[in-house]
ZATORMI-680055 format. One record per residue (C-alpha): residue number from 0; z, x, y; residue in three letters; chain. Coordinates in nm, 2 decimals. Layout:
SITE, NUM, Z, X, Y, ALA, A
...
This chain:
SITE, 0, 9.05, 11.95, 8.44, MET, A
SITE, 1, 8.75, 11.89, 8.30, ARG, A
SITE, 2, 8.62, 11.50, 8.21, SER, A
SITE, 3, 8.68, 11.42, 7.81, PRO, A
SITE, 4, 8.38, 11.24, 7.80, LEU, A
SITE, 5, 8.19, 11.55, 8.03, HIS, A
SITE, 6, 7.98, 11.58, 7.69, ASP, A
SITE, 7, 7.96, 11.24, 7.55, ALA, A
SITE, 8, 7.62, 11.10, 7.54, ARG, A
SITE, 9, 7.68, 10.80, 7.30, ARG, A
SITE, 10, 7.95, 10.58, 7.43, LEU, A
SITE, 11, 8.08, 10.26, 7.36, LEU, A
SITE, 12, 8.31, 10.12, 7.64, VAL, A
SITE, 13, 8.51, 9.80, 7.48, VAL, A
SITE, 14, 8.53, 9.48, 7.69, LEU, A
SITE, 15, 8.78, 9.30, 7.77, PRO, A
SITE, 16, 8.82, 8.92, 7.60, SER, A
SITE, 17, 8.79, 8.70, 7.98, TRP, A
SITE, 18, 8.54, 8.63, 8.22, VAL, A
SITE, 19, 8.72, 8.68, 8.46, GLY, A
SITE, 20, 8.83, 9.07, 8.40, ASP, A
SITE, 21, 8.44, 9.14, 8.23, ALA, A
SITE, 22, 8.41, 9.11, 8.61, VAL, A
SITE, 23, 8.78, 9.26, 8.74, MET, A
SITE, 24, 8.60, 9.60, 8.48, ALA, A
SITE, 25, 8.26, 9.64, 8.71, THR, A
SITE, 26, 8.39, 9.91, 8.92, PRO, A
SITE, 27, 8.53, 10.04, 8.58, CYS, A
SITE, 28, 8.17, 10.08, 8.48, LEU, A
SITE, 29, 7.95, 10.20, 8.83, GLN, A
SITE, 30, 8.21, 10.44, 8.82, ALA, A
SITE, 31, 8.12, 10.55, 8.44, LEU, A
SITE, 32, 7.71, 10.50, 8.46, ARG, A
SITE, 33, 7.69, 10.73, 8.80, SER, A
SITE, 34, 7.91, 10.99, 8.62, ASP, A
SITE, 35, 7.68, 10.98, 8.27, LEU, A
SITE, 36, 7.35, 10.92, 8.41, PRO, A
SITE, 37, 7.20, 11.06, 8.08, ASP, A
SITE, 38, 7.42, 10.91, 7.86, ALA, A
SITE, 39, 7.35, 10.60, 7.69, ARG, A
SITE, 40, 7.61, 10.32, 7.79, ILE, A
SITE, 41, 7.70, 10.09, 7.49, HIS, A
SITE, 42, 7.93, 9.73, 7.60, LEU, A
SITE, 43, 8.07, 9.53, 7.33, MET, A
SITE, 44, 8.23, 9.19, 7.36, GLY, A
SITE, 45, 8.23, 8.87, 7.30, ARG, A
SITE, 46, 7.92, 8.61, 7.28, PRO, A
SITE, 47, 7.89, 8.53, 7.65, GLY, A
SITE, 48, 7.99, 8.81, 7.81, LEU, A
SITE, 49, 7.69, 8.95, 7.85, GLN, A
SITE, 50, 7.59, 8.74, 7.98, ALA, A
SITE, 51, 7.88, 8.76, 8.27, VAL, A
SITE, 52, 7.65, 9.18, 8.29, LEU, A
SITE, 53, 7.28, 9.11, 8.28, ASP, A
SITE, 54, 7.15, 9.15, 8.59, GLY, A
SITE, 55, 7.34, 9.48, 8.68, LEU, A
SITE, 56, 7.19, 9.82, 8.59, PRO, A
SITE, 57, 7.52, 9.98, 8.43, VAL, A
SITE, 58, 7.44, 10.01, 8.04, PHE, A
SITE, 59, 7.20, 10.01, 7.81, ASP, A
SITE, 60, 7.24, 9.75, 7.52, GLU, A
SITE, 61, 7.52, 9.48, 7.44, PHE, A
SITE, 62, 7.67, 9.48, 7.14, HIS, A
SITE, 63, 7.82, 9.09, 6.99, VAL, A
SITE, 64, 8.17, 9.17, 6.82, HIS, A
SITE, 65, 8.49, 8.99, 6.83, ASP, A
SITE, 66, 8.78, 9.16, 6.67, MET, A
SITE, 67, 9.00, 8.82, 6.60, ARG, A
SITE, 68, 9.18, 8.77, 6.27, GLY, A
SITE, 69, 9.38, 9.01, 6.03, TRP, A
SITE, 70, 9.01, 9.24, 5.93, LEU, A
SITE, 71, 8.86, 9.20, 6.29, GLY, A
SITE, 72, 8.88, 9.59, 6.37, PRO, A
SITE, 73, 8.74, 9.66, 6.03, PHE, A
SITE, 74, 8.48, 9.37, 6.06, THR, A
SITE, 75, 8.10, 9.55, 6.10, GLY, A
SITE, 76, 8.27, 9.85, 6.15, ALA, A
SITE, 77, 8.05, 10.04, 5.89, ARG, A
SITE, 78, 7.71, 9.93, 6.23, ARG, A
SITE, 79, 7.89, 10.14, 6.50, PHE, A
SITE, 80, 8.00, 10.41, 6.26, ARG, A
SITE, 81, 7.56, 10.40, 6.23, ALA, A
SITE, 82, 7.58, 10.49, 6.59, MET, A
SITE, 83, 7.72, 10.81, 6.56, ARG, A
SITE, 84, 7.92, 10.79, 6.90, LEU, A
SITE, 85, 8.13, 11.03, 7.09, ASP, A
SITE, 86, 8.37, 10.88, 7.24, ALA, A
SITE, 87, 8.53, 10.50, 7.27, VAL, A
SITE, 88, 8.68, 10.37, 7.58, LEU, A
SITE, 89, 8.88, 10.09, 7.55, LEU, A
SITE, 90, 8.98, 9.81, 7.83, LEU, A
SITE, 91, 9.20, 9.60, 7.60, PRO, A
SITE, 92, 9.55, 9.73, 7.57, ASN, A
SITE, 93, 9.61, 9.59, 7.20, SER, A
SITE, 94, 9.69, 9.79, 6.93, PRO, A
SITE, 95, 9.37, 9.56, 6.75, ARG, A
SITE, 96, 9.12, 9.80, 6.98, SER, A
SITE, 97, 9.28, 10.08, 6.93, ALA, A
SITE, 98, 9.22, 10.00, 6.58, LEU, A
SITE, 99, 8.89, 9.92, 6.58, PHE, A
SITE, 100, 8.82, 10.25, 6.80, ALA, A
SITE, 101, 8.97, 10.45, 6.49, LEU, A
SITE, 102, 8.75, 10.23, 6.28, ALA, A
SITE, 103, 8.42, 10.37, 6.41, THR, A
SITE, 104, 8.46, 10.73, 6.36, GLY, A
SITE, 105, 8.46, 10.79, 6.71, ALA, A
SITE, 106, 8.57, 11.18, 6.78, PRO, A
SITE, 107, 8.70, 11.03, 7.13, LEU, A
SITE, 108, 8.93, 10.76, 7.17, ARG, A
SITE, 109, 9.09, 10.68, 7.56, LEU, A
SITE, 110, 9.27, 10.42, 7.66, GLY, A
SITE, 111, 9.59, 10.33, 7.80, TRP, A
SITE, 112, 9.88, 10.41, 7.59, GLY, A
SITE, 113, 10.03, 10.10, 7.59, ARG, A
SITE, 114, 10.24, 9.86, 7.29, ASP, A
SITE, 115, 10.30, 10.14, 7.06, GLY, A
SITE, 116, 9.90, 10.25, 7.02, ARG, A
SITE, 117, 9.97, 10.58, 7.14, SER, A
SITE, 118, 9.90, 10.74, 6.81, TRP, A
SITE, 119, 9.58, 10.58, 6.66, LEU, A
SITE, 120, 9.46, 10.72, 7.01, LEU, A
SITE, 121, 9.26, 11.15, 7.12, SER, A
SITE, 122, 9.36, 11.07, 7.46, HIS, A
SITE, 123, 9.60, 10.77, 7.58, ALA, A
SITE, 124, 9.72, 10.78, 7.95, LEU, A
SITE, 125, 10.04, 10.66, 8.01, PRO, A
SITE, 126, 10.11, 10.28, 8.17, ALA, A
SITE, 127, 10.32, 10.24, 8.44, PRO, A
SITE, 128, 10.66, 10.09, 8.35, ARG, A
SITE, 129, 10.77, 9.90, 8.63, ASP, A
SITE, 130, 10.66, 9.55, 8.53, GLY, A
SITE, 131, 10.51, 9.49, 8.87, ARG, A
SITE, 132, 10.19, 9.29, 8.97, PRO, A
SITE, 133, 9.92, 9.47, 8.94, ARG, A
SITE, 134, 9.49, 9.40, 8.92, SER, A
SITE, 135, 9.30, 9.45, 8.63, ALA, A
SITE, 136, 9.06, 9.59, 8.90, VAL, A
SITE, 137, 9.35, 9.85, 8.91, ASP, A
SITE, 138, 9.44, 9.93, 8.59, SER, A
SITE, 139, 9.03, 9.98, 8.41, TYR, A
SITE, 140, 8.95, 10.17, 8.79, ALA, A
SITE, 141, 9.18, 10.42, 8.72, ASP, A
SITE, 142, 9.16, 10.49, 8.33, LEU, A
SITE, 143, 8.78, 10.53, 8.45, ALA, A
SITE, 144, 8.94, 10.75, 8.73, ALA, A
SITE, 145, 9.16, 10.92, 8.43, TRP, A
SITE, 146, 8.86, 10.95, 8.20, ALA, A
SITE, 147, 8.65, 11.10, 8.46, LEU, A
SITE, 148, 8.85, 11.29, 8.66, GLN, A
SITE, 149, 8.78, 11.18, 8.95, ARG, A
SITE, 150, 8.90, 10.98, 9.21, PRO, A
SITE, 151, 8.71, 10.62, 9.20, VAL, A
SITE, 152, 8.75, 10.47, 9.52, GLY, A
SITE, 153, 8.45, 10.17, 9.49, ASP, A
SITE, 154, 8.73, 9.92, 9.43, ARG, A
SITE, 155, 8.49, 9.59, 9.48, ILE, A
SITE, 156, 8.31, 9.36, 9.25, VAL, A
SITE, 157, 8.01, 9.41, 9.20, ALA, A
SITE, 158, 7.75, 9.11, 8.97, LEU, A
SITE, 159, 7.36, 9.03, 9.02, ALA, A
SITE, 160, 7.22, 8.72, 8.84, CYS, A
SITE, 161, 6.89, 8.78, 8.60, SER, A
SITE, 162, 6.52, 8.67, 8.73, PRO, A
SITE, 163, 6.61, 8.42, 8.39, GLY, A
SITE, 164, 6.91, 8.35, 8.55, GLN, A
SITE, 165, 6.90, 8.22, 8.94, ALA, A
SITE, 166, 6.51, 8.01, 8.79, GLU, A
SITE, 167, 6.84, 7.82, 8.57, ALA, A
SITE, 168, 7.10, 7.86, 8.87, GLY, A
SITE, 169, 6.86, 7.67, 9.16, GLN, A
SITE, 170, 6.72, 7.44, 8.91, ARG, A
SITE, 171, 7.08, 7.29, 8.82, LEU, A
SITE, 172, 7.07, 7.23, 9.21, LEU, A
SITE, 173, 6.72, 7.10, 9.23, GLU, A
SITE, 174, 6.75, 6.81, 9.49, GLY, A
SITE, 175, 7.11, 6.82, 9.63, LEU, A
SITE, 176, 7.12, 6.84, 10.00, PRO, A
SITE, 177, 7.31, 7.15, 10.15, ARG, A
SITE, 178, 7.53, 7.29, 10.19, PRO, A
SITE, 179, 7.63, 7.18, 9.79, VAL, A
SITE, 180, 7.93, 7.30, 9.74, VAL, A
SITE, 181, 8.11, 7.36, 9.39, LEU, A
SITE, 182, 8.38, 7.24, 9.21, LEU, A
SITE, 183, 8.56, 7.39, 8.93, ASN, A
SITE, 184, 8.85, 7.19, 8.77, PRO, A
SITE, 185, 8.93, 7.38, 8.48, GLY, A
SITE, 186, 9.10, 7.60, 8.30, ALA, A
SITE, 187, 9.29, 7.78, 8.03, ASN, A
SITE, 188, 9.59, 7.69, 8.09, ARG, A
SITE, 189, 9.68, 7.27, 8.18, THR, A
SITE, 190, 9.92, 7.41, 8.43, ASP, A
SITE, 191, 9.72, 7.62, 8.63, LYS, A
SITE, 192, 9.47, 7.27, 8.73, ARG, A
SITE, 193, 9.49, 7.12, 9.02, TRP, A
SITE, 194, 9.51, 6.76, 8.96, PRO, A
SITE, 195, 9.17, 6.60, 8.88, ALA, A
SITE, 196, 9.22, 6.37, 9.17, ASP, A
SITE, 197, 9.31, 6.63, 9.38, ARG, A
SITE, 198, 8.92, 6.73, 9.35, PHE, A
SITE, 199, 8.78, 6.39, 9.34, ALA, A
SITE, 200, 8.93, 6.32, 9.71, ALA, A
SITE, 201, 8.81, 6.64, 9.84, LEU, A
SITE, 202, 8.45, 6.56, 9.66, ALA, A
SITE, 203, 8.50, 6.27, 9.88, ARG, A
SITE, 204, 8.57, 6.42, 10.23, GLU, A
SITE, 205, 8.30, 6.70, 10.17, LEU, A
SITE, 206, 8.03, 6.44, 10.06, VAL, A
SITE, 207, 8.16, 6.28, 10.44, ALA, A
SITE, 208, 8.24, 6.53, 10.65, SER, A
SITE, 209, 7.92, 6.73, 10.58, THR, A
SITE, 210, 7.62, 6.54, 10.47, ARG, A
SITE, 211, 7.53, 6.77, 10.21, GLY, A
SITE, 212, 7.68, 6.72, 9.85, SER, A
SITE, 213, 7.94, 6.85, 9.56, VAL, A
SITE, 214, 7.86, 6.98, 9.19, ALA, A
SITE, 215, 8.07, 6.98, 8.95, VAL, A
SITE, 216, 8.07, 7.25, 8.64, THR, A
SITE, 217, 8.37, 7.37, 8.32, GLY, A
SITE, 218, 8.33, 7.41, 7.99, GLY, A
SITE, 219, 8.21, 7.22, 7.71, PRO, A
SITE, 220, 8.55, 7.14, 7.63, ALA, A
SITE, 221, 8.63, 7.02, 7.95, GLU, A
SITE, 222, 8.35, 6.76, 7.98, ALA, A
SITE, 223, 8.60, 6.50, 7.97, GLU, A
SITE, 224, 8.76, 6.66, 8.30, LEU, A
SITE, 225, 8.44, 6.69, 8.49, VAL, A
SITE, 226, 8.33, 6.34, 8.40, ARG, A
SITE, 227, 8.70, 6.17, 8.51, ALA, A
SITE, 228, 8.64, 6.40, 8.86, VAL, A
SITE, 229, 8.25, 6.32, 8.90, VAL, A
SITE, 230, 8.38, 5.91, 8.83, SER, A
SITE, 231, 8.67, 5.90, 9.12, HIS, A
SITE, 232, 8.48, 6.08, 9.38, ALA, A
SITE, 233, 8.13, 5.88, 9.37, GLY, A
SITE, 234, 7.81, 5.92, 9.54, ASP, A
SITE, 235, 7.72, 6.29, 9.64, GLY, A
SITE, 236, 7.85, 6.44, 9.31, CYS, A
SITE, 237, 7.63, 6.53, 9.01, VAL, A
SITE, 238, 7.82, 6.66, 8.68, ASN, A
SITE, 239, 7.65, 7.00, 8.63, LEU, A
SITE, 240, 7.73, 6.97, 8.23, ILE, A
SITE, 241, 7.47, 6.66, 8.22, ASP, A
SITE, 242, 7.24, 6.92, 8.35, ARG, A
SITE, 243, 7.28, 7.13, 8.09, GLY, A
SITE, 244, 7.50, 7.44, 8.24, VAL, A
SITE, 245, 7.58, 7.77, 8.06, SER, A
SITE, 246, 7.76, 8.06, 8.25, LEU, A
SITE, 247, 7.35, 8.26, 8.31, GLY, A
SITE, 248, 7.29, 7.96, 8.51, SER, A
SITE, 249, 7.63, 7.89, 8.65, LEU, A
SITE, 250, 7.60, 8.23, 8.73, LYS, A
SITE, 251, 7.26, 8.19, 8.96, GLY, A
SITE, 252, 7.44, 7.82, 9.06, ALA, A
SITE, 253, 7.70, 7.99, 9.23, ILE, A
SITE, 254, 7.51, 8.24, 9.37, ALA, A
SITE, 255, 7.28, 7.95, 9.49, ALA, A
SITE, 256, 7.54, 7.79, 9.70, ALA, A
SITE, 257, 7.72, 7.75, 9.93, ASP, A
SITE, 258, 8.11, 7.73, 9.84, LEU, A
SITE, 259, 8.24, 7.73, 9.55, LEU, A
SITE, 260, 8.63, 7.58, 9.46, VAL, A
SITE, 261, 8.88, 7.65, 9.17, THR, A
SITE, 262, 9.17, 7.70, 8.95, ASN, A
SITE, 263, 9.24, 8.05, 8.89, ASP, A
SITE, 264, 8.99, 8.15, 8.65, THR, A
SITE, 265, 8.64, 8.29, 8.56, GLY, A
SITE, 266, 8.44, 8.17, 8.83, PRO, A
SITE, 267, 8.66, 8.29, 9.07, ARG, A
SITE, 268, 8.56, 8.59, 8.95, HIS, A
SITE, 269, 8.22, 8.54, 8.99, LEU, A
SITE, 270, 8.19, 8.45, 9.27, ALA, A
SITE, 271, 8.31, 8.69, 9.42, ALA, A
SITE, 272, 8.08, 8.95, 9.25, GLY, A
SITE, 273, 7.76, 8.75, 9.32, LEU, A
SITE, 274, 7.95, 8.69, 9.72, GLY, A
SITE, 275, 7.94, 8.32, 9.72, THR, A
SITE, 276, 8.26, 8.20, 9.96, ARG, A
SITE, 277, 8.48, 8.10, 9.76, CYS, A
SITE, 278, 8.89, 7.83, 9.80, VAL, A
SITE, 279, 9.10, 8.00, 9.52, SER, A
SITE, 280, 9.41, 7.76, 9.39, LEU, A
SITE, 281, 9.73, 7.96, 9.23, PHE, A
SITE, 282, 10.02, 7.79, 9.10, GLY, A
SITE, 283, 10.20, 7.93, 8.85, PRO, A
SITE, 284, 9.98, 8.25, 8.82, THR, A
SITE, 285, 10.01, 8.54, 9.07, ASP, A
SITE, 286, 9.74, 8.61, 9.28, PRO, A
SITE, 287, 9.80, 8.98, 9.26, ARG, A
SITE, 288, 9.76, 9.01, 8.90, TRP, A
SITE, 289, 9.44, 8.97, 9.03, THR, A
SITE, 290, 9.35, 9.07, 9.37, VAL, A
SITE, 291, 8.94, 9.11, 9.44, LEU, A
SITE, 292, 8.83, 9.38, 9.75, GLN, A
SITE, 293, 8.60, 9.21, 9.96, GLU, A
SITE, 294, 8.37, 9.40, 10.18, PRO, A
SITE, 295, 8.35, 9.45, 10.54, ALA, A
SITE, 296, 8.21, 9.08, 10.74, GLY, A
SITE, 297, 8.33, 8.77, 10.76, PRO, A
SITE, 298, 8.62, 8.62, 10.52, ARG, A
SITE, 299, 8.44, 8.55, 10.17, ARG, A
SITE, 300, 8.80, 8.38, 10.00, GLU, A
SITE, 301, 9.03, 8.18, 10.15, ILE, A
SITE, 302, 9.38, 8.14, 9.88, GLN, A
SITE, 303, 9.61, 7.82, 9.89, LEU, A
SITE, 304, 9.91, 7.90, 9.68, LEU, A
SITE, 305, 10.12, 7.65, 9.53, ALA, A
SITE, 306, 10.44, 7.84, 9.65, GLU, A
SITE, 307, 10.30, 8.09, 9.93, PRO, A
SITE, 308, 10.65, 8.19, 10.06, PHE, A
SITE, 309, 10.81, 8.37, 9.73, LEU, A
SITE, 310, 10.98, 8.69, 9.78, PRO, A
SITE, 311, 10.76, 8.97, 9.73, GLU, A
SITE, 312, 11.02, 9.09, 9.44, GLY, A
SITE, 313, 10.91, 8.77, 9.26, VAL, A
SITE, 314, 10.64, 8.73, 9.04, VAL, A
SITE, 315, 10.52, 8.33, 9.06, ALA, A
SITE, 316, 10.41, 8.36, 8.62, ASP, A
SITE, 317, 10.82, 8.38, 8.58, ARG, A
SITE, 318, 10.90, 8.08, 8.84, VAL, A
SITE, 319, 10.64, 7.83, 8.70, ALA, A
SITE, 320, 10.85, 7.57, 8.76, ARG, A
SITE, 321, 10.85, 7.64, 9.13, PHE, A
SITE, 322, 10.45, 7.67, 9.14, CYS, A
SITE, 323, 10.33, 7.37, 8.99, GLY, A
SITE, 324, 9.97, 7.31, 9.13, MET, A
SITE, 325, 10.03, 6.91, 9.26, ASP, A
SITE, 326, 10.19, 7.13, 9.59, ARG, A
SITE, 327, 9.89, 7.23, 9.72, ILE, A
SITE, 328, 9.74, 6.93, 9.95, ALA, A
SITE, 329, 9.41, 6.82, 9.97, VAL, A
SITE, 330, 9.45, 6.83, 10.34, ALA, A
SITE, 331, 9.55, 7.25, 10.31, ASP, A
SITE, 332, 9.21, 7.26, 10.07, ALA, A
SITE, 333, 8.96, 7.06, 10.27, LEU, A
SITE, 334, 9.03, 7.28, 10.61, HIS, A
SITE, 335, 8.98, 7.63, 10.36, ALA, A
SITE, 336, 8.65, 7.44, 10.30, CYS, A
SITE, 337, 8.57, 7.38, 10.65, ARG, A
SITE, 338, 8.62, 7.75, 10.80, ALA, A
SITE, 339, 8.36, 7.92, 10.49, LEU, A
SITE, 340, 8.15, 7.65, 10.57, LEU, A
SITE, 341, 8.13, 7.73, 10.96, GLU, A
SITE, 342, 8.05, 8.09, 10.82, GLN, A
SITE, 343, 7.76, 8.01, 10.71, ARG, A
């Protein structure tokens, strides 16, 4: 069967909303760029996502657009209609994104056929109905494989820092003795956060045992949380929010750091894409939703699960009361950190 995108010269890819999901879309974007070298590939996403993908040669132009609100799918659609798009590939699964694709006027509108939106698409891929956890990496790569009509074998997420991001990341870590360990105590949900006092205790142990330094990062809404960790950690621990961290400079800092310790949230995916070793802490979210393949070589990620003995058929999200983040011990996190730091 011929690829629906075979003759597409102007392709718009609608990105998912979250930083981590945008990272998990990179194998899909790499496949599109590889098979459509002469097409102009446009990306559309929420503010901030361009910084995540800057440095990768997988797109020609990025368009910031937010579809939230009743009129969100149609607001600004005139701008996209003027682009005379040949095709829109939808990575989000929402009916809202399918309405947006229709509003662009593109004759080809491709995406997963779910949530009653298939009639809005010109090409809808039937969605799995087994309810089992499945990595978003595979979801996006399978969509690309179907749209391109060929297997997508390389499913390792990959990012790159722009020169400005790399320089900004180095400035954030300037003057910090090695090894530098980054801590990310925040998450979009409070039940996904390892307790702040555990992060502070881990920071103290790391500084004492490695003679290095710890830097704590977070978004603007997490400033109080970051201050709490830094104030209880003591000497050798710095606050990256006070140093002016942004998403772009955070990419540079993660790339330059020796290790990241993080909850299940965006920085974990940034570390995977940049090749930085990472200790990931999972509670009421099942790690199978976000499986990240590692390239050949030394292990780069250790996952610590609040409940590591759930039967295979049980999804952590559905038994959250048994998967509290406080079940993860500081000693286990410290052991994982040491194991990865010893590989340097």
